[in-house]
C-alpha positions, 0 to 999 in steps of 0.5 A: 578129475585125473591129474598127474602127481607133479608136473615141474617147470621153470615158469610160475605163470600157467593156466590149466585149461578147462574143457567145460563151463563155469556153470557147469563146472561148480555142479560137479565135484572135483578131486584129484586123483593120481594117473600115471604117464608112460604107456605106449600110447600116451603122448604129449602134443606141443603148441606155439601161439603168438599173443594175438592166438596165431598158431605158429607151430605144432609138435605132435609128438613132443619127447624134450622132457624128463622123468626123475625118481618117480617111477612106479612099479612099472618102471615105464610110468611115471607120475611127474614130469619135468619140462622148461619152456623157454627152452622149448620156445628157444628150440623151436627158433624164436628167441624174441617177442611174447608167445603163449605155449600149450602143453596137451597130454593124451592117451590115444584111443582111436588113431586119426582113421576116423571120420566124420559120416554124418552130423546132427542138425544141431551139431552135437551128435556125430557118427564116426566111420573108418575105412581102415580100422577093422570091426573088431578093434572098433567093437573092442575099443568102443566097448572098453570106453563104454564100460570106463564111462559106466563102471569109473567113479569119476569123469574121464575127459575124452575129446575128439582131436583134429589137430593144431589144438582143435578138440571136441570135448565128449560126453557119451559114445555108443557103438552102432551096429546096424550097419555091416560095418561097426560105427561109433556114435558120439555125443558132444558137449558143445556144437561141432566148430563150423570149420569142420564138417562131413569127411573131417578126420579126427582120433580119440584120445583120453586126456590124462591130465588138464592141458597147460597154457603157459604165457611167456616173455623172452625179453623180460628172461633175457634182459640185454643191454640196449643196442647201441645207437648211432649218431645222426648223420654230420651233413657238415662234414665238407667231403673231398669230392675230388676223389672217387676211387681211392688209392691202394693201402701201401706205406713209403717203402712199398711204393718207393721199393720199384723206384730209383731214387730220381724218380718224380714219385720219390719227389713228390713224397719229399714236398713239404709245402706248396709249389710255386710257379717258378720260370727255372729258365729265367734267373731273374724269377728265382735268383735275387740275394744269391748266385746263380753260378754258384747253384748251377755249379753246386747242381754239378758237383751233386750230380758228379757225386752221384756218379762217382758213388753209382760207379763204386756200386757197380764195382763192389763186390758183394758176394764177399764179406759183410763189410761190402753188403755194408759198404754198398747199402751205405752208398745207396743210402748217400746216393737217395739223400743226395736226390733228397736234397734236391732243390726246385731248380736242381730237379729242373736241371737234372731233368735238362741234363744231357742222357743217353739210353735213359743215363746221364752223360759223364760229367766229363763227356763233351756233351755234358760239358757243352750243356753246362758251358763255361764264363772262361773266353778262351775255353772250347765250351764258352757260353751255355748255361754258366755264361749266362749265370755269371753275366747275371750275377755281375748285374745283380747288384741285389747279391749279398756278395755286393753287401761287402766292400771291393778290397775283400771281394778281390782278395782270394783268401775271403772265396769261403766268406763269399761262398758263406754269403752265397749260401745266405743269399739262397737260403733268403731267396727261398723266402723272397721267391714265396713273398714275390709269387703271393699276388700270383694268385689274382693271375688266372692263367691256364698255362700250369706254369704260369699264374696261380700254382697248381698246387693253390687253385683247387683250395682257392676254388673251393674259398669261392664256393665252387665244388669240383670234381673229377673221374681219374682214377686214384687206385694207383698213386704213382701214376696220379702223381707222376708223368706217364708218357703215351706212346700212342701220340701220333705226334713228334713231341710227345708230351707228358702229364701226371693225372694230378697235372690234368686235373690242374690244368682243368681247375685253372681253366675253371679259376680263369673263367670263373668271374664270367661263370659266377655271373651266368650261373643258371643260364644257357651262357654259362652252361655253354662256358662250362662245357667250352671249359671241359673242352666239349663242342656246344655244337654236340652237347644239348641244352633242352627246356621244356614247356611253357610256349603258346599252345595257339600256335601250331609251332614254336622255335627252338635254337641251338648252335650249328656246324657244317660245311659249305661249298666254295665256289669261285669265278670259272668253278660251277655245278650243274645237275639235271632240272628235268629229264627229256621226255619227263612229265615231272617238272619239279615246282619249287627249287631252293638254294643258300648262297653267301656271296663274297664280291661286290659285283654283279654275278649270275646266281644260277641258270635253267637251260636247255641247248642254248636257251636260258628258261629261267635266270637269277642274277644280282645287279649291284647297286653299290656297296653291299647291296643289290638287286635281284633279277629274275629272268623268264623266257617264254615263247619268243619273249623275255620277261624280267622282275627285279626286287628291292635291293638286299645286302647280298654281300653282308656275309649272310646266307641268303636264301632263294626259293623259286615256285613255278606254278602253272600261270606263274614263276615267283621268286623269294629272297630271306636270310636269317637275322637273329631268328628272325626272317629278314630282308624278305622280298619277293618277286613274281611272273604272271603266264597264262601257261608256263609249264608249255613254255617250258617244252615238257619234251626236253632236257633241262639243265641247272647250273650255277653262274660261272662268275659266282664267288662265294658258299653254296648250301642245300640245294633242292627240287620239290615236286609241289610249290613251298608255302610262305611258312616252309620258305621261312622255316628253311630260311631259320634252318638251313637243313630243313627240307620242308615238304618232305613229301614232296622232296624230289631231290637234295643235293647237301653241298655240305650241310650234311657235314660231309666234304668231298675233293671235287677235284679228284671227284668231278660227279657225285650223286648227279651233280657235276663240279667243274674247275673246283680244287681239293679243298673246295669247302670251308667250315660254317658256324651258325645258329639253326632255328627249329621250326618244332611240331606241337609235340605237347608239353614235351615240345622243346623250348629254348626261350621261355621269356615272354614279352607282352607289347601294348599300345594306348590310344588316347587317354587311359582315363576313360569312362568306356575304355579299360585296359587289359593283358591279352589272354594267351593260352600256354602250357604249364611250364616244367622244370625239366631240363635236358644237358646231355648225349641223346642219339634221339636228338639228331633224329629229331632234328632231322624230323623237325627239318621234314615236318617242322609245321606239322601239328601232331595232334592230327596224328594221334587223335583218330576216333578210329584208333581207340581199340588199337595198340598204335595210331594208324595216321602216324604209323604211316608218317613214320614209316614214310620217313625212316624209308630214307634210313639205309642202315640202323644207328650205330649207338656204340660208336655213339657211346664210345665217343661219350666215354672219352669225355670227362664225365665230372662235367654232369656232376658240376652242372647240377652246381651251375643249373637253377635249384628247382630244375629237374635236371637229367645229364650223361646219356638219355634213351627216349622216344622221338618225335613219331614214337608215341605209345598207345594202350589198346582200349577194349570195347565195351560189350553190351547185351540186350534182353527183351523180356515178353510177359503176357497178362491174362485180362480176366485176372485184372478185376477190382472191386470199386464198392470196397474203395468208393461209395458212389451213392449220394450226391458225392464220392467218398475216398477211402483212405486204403488200398489193397495190393494183390500180386497177380504174379503168383 
């Protein structure tokens, strides 16, 4: 085999690629023949594989080699090539891993303008043709190859090159002149690979030297230090969850560059200890061993000194010599030092000192003298602070001055000694106050200035295991630490609080309620208490649990706090509205009204009349104390009929629900009240008639009017076109805003239950109701619990109380051979760990849907088989469209979110610490579907196709040779155990 003299590279592990099988190579005599590289058609192909033999990259004109001092007489040809496989891999973009490199050394005889025209059946013989190469070129090059094969004493390797290092070894070649165009016949060493077929393009190459395959592992060549491994996370670090936004990086000089020496921030930065809550308006709280008068005079002296130094600054000529500049700097430093030495009492006095246009009055001004006062009875400034301080010192026998003999005190020469004792006393007062206030840690007071110090409350809460969060902006240190005046408050006294004080105020409220929070942790009461601490009313924040209710019961009860208004009605005031218009045949079949009485006397609740005739009346007959009978009075023709209910406690302070059903043959009165989520005092009164509709003269107008002697509160007047069922009456008793059955609702007058109130002294008529003799403040706030008769919407039904009570009773003796004690098998939905404590606009919509359709079973609206191939439930669509007819505008979500954004959302994080660990909690704002919205996947119908096959059989072909199967000669039939099958379909 012909080879180049030398190929030099930097790796030793290389393998020449053998084109012949081992058994054939052993028959070929091997001898190296020198050849040269560098002719115009000579080239090197370079291929990169991974170790799984996947081709990564190919270069068909590889030039990254060099030649040195090995040129022959022809300067363009060489017998030695130098190349570096490592550099080739790196320059190809691979820096790590293991690769296989293949170098092919070719001399192109025919370029890639040849294609396969014909393949033999054994795929070892090919016919190559070209549409672009001239016949003369094909003939000349083909004859050249044929002559070399026949002439050379050694075997040259010719290859068909299909690209991507796919080559086929050629044994022989012939020129075919039988066709119009010259074609080449090829005999291959091995059958052509199946991936190549007719019209596959190839070229004919002469292999100058054996191809080289090199295995290279870059990771072994470039031994790098192992990467540094990060230590595992330390989950035991106590993180400060309070700070969500860090401050900017500023030093003390930058912080104070634009602030006066008297600013609050400067005072904060100079604090060296926790502040304790001292009442500086009460000397007894912070003066014990020292003198209150001396401390006050000392402050006044410092203010006078500051005033003197500031006056000097204004009069200093800074444009002159360096001496004046140095003097100004020294004066500024002296002012700063005075402010830095202020103690807590002096800081308090500085904020109380009279000012004008933001600057302090002069200490010699009448305003300052009046503020300071005097203990001299002859002074015009007698009284005020100085006199109070002198009186306190006289009565404070703990003052160190009283520890020296009186004869020394009255000697004026000993005044410096008294001052020294007062200085010592002030020093010990600082210690005494901290000892005295050490017990304040047990005083849980919401006031920032009382009880436990605001600087300590966070640490104390942390010691109790309470994690505290907040959402204040810490990006500006001065706004966090110092008070900011709010100009947006529409009040006379503008309160100033720093963000830190706002945080501390919340912490103190939590600390004040901590025993209750820990006792009720994980319960609804605890959650509502935590929300109240954050100032969020529990009437706008929902706590929803799911699952665990009885599926056999079509409805479940969900309770929530509730607030609205009610119309206050007093003797002489009343409302009236048409019950039936003149000539109308539409008579309401049901009337509903809520009433809470405030007087223990007989009253008329309402009357339905026409002209001077009272057709229907409801009256209270007081029977003593808070109890009354309810009398139903009906006029039929010329006769008056009455029916009285048993006594009920009308004056108990509860709302009572009055429902009257007008049926063709009777009138039924139901009276109920809500007692802790149960229907209480359920009494009924009824009157039977032949046809009461004829009695209510349908051609006359009927007017509804409340009693003129009624005193109490009323809500929710409703007229329905159909009689209410007992279940619907119960639902309205438990849910004051219920409108069941919604489909028959004719009129509804909320009278405050819709959270709206009006001035009926001005608005005497509204929405068809006339308000007579009402004042400007006609409504009162109303708080109560509401109990929703929730529709059965599956496992996502809201359930507030998952505690199930089972009661059982035994008759006779349980030790019986014929009796057993067994629990009732109740089918319940699985209890979910889902918990929602959040705001959602869907809640209000769901509550209104429940109030309108509380008793419906949603399964009846989504189980129609006709909807299988529809993208929605048709019955549910009808119900939903009917309900949303009442909406006249879309929900303003932006206003809703704006209200929620104003709340402290650190509550959402803290809630997670106060719910059971297994609860899957959702907080903040939730956007979800309402009850009447159900997604449905449209099913695709199954298409079937039936085929009828008709087969015709020719009876003449159905023959059988019984003689070959049975031998019927003799006295018995012998069965031959063989059977020949003939296919008559062919």
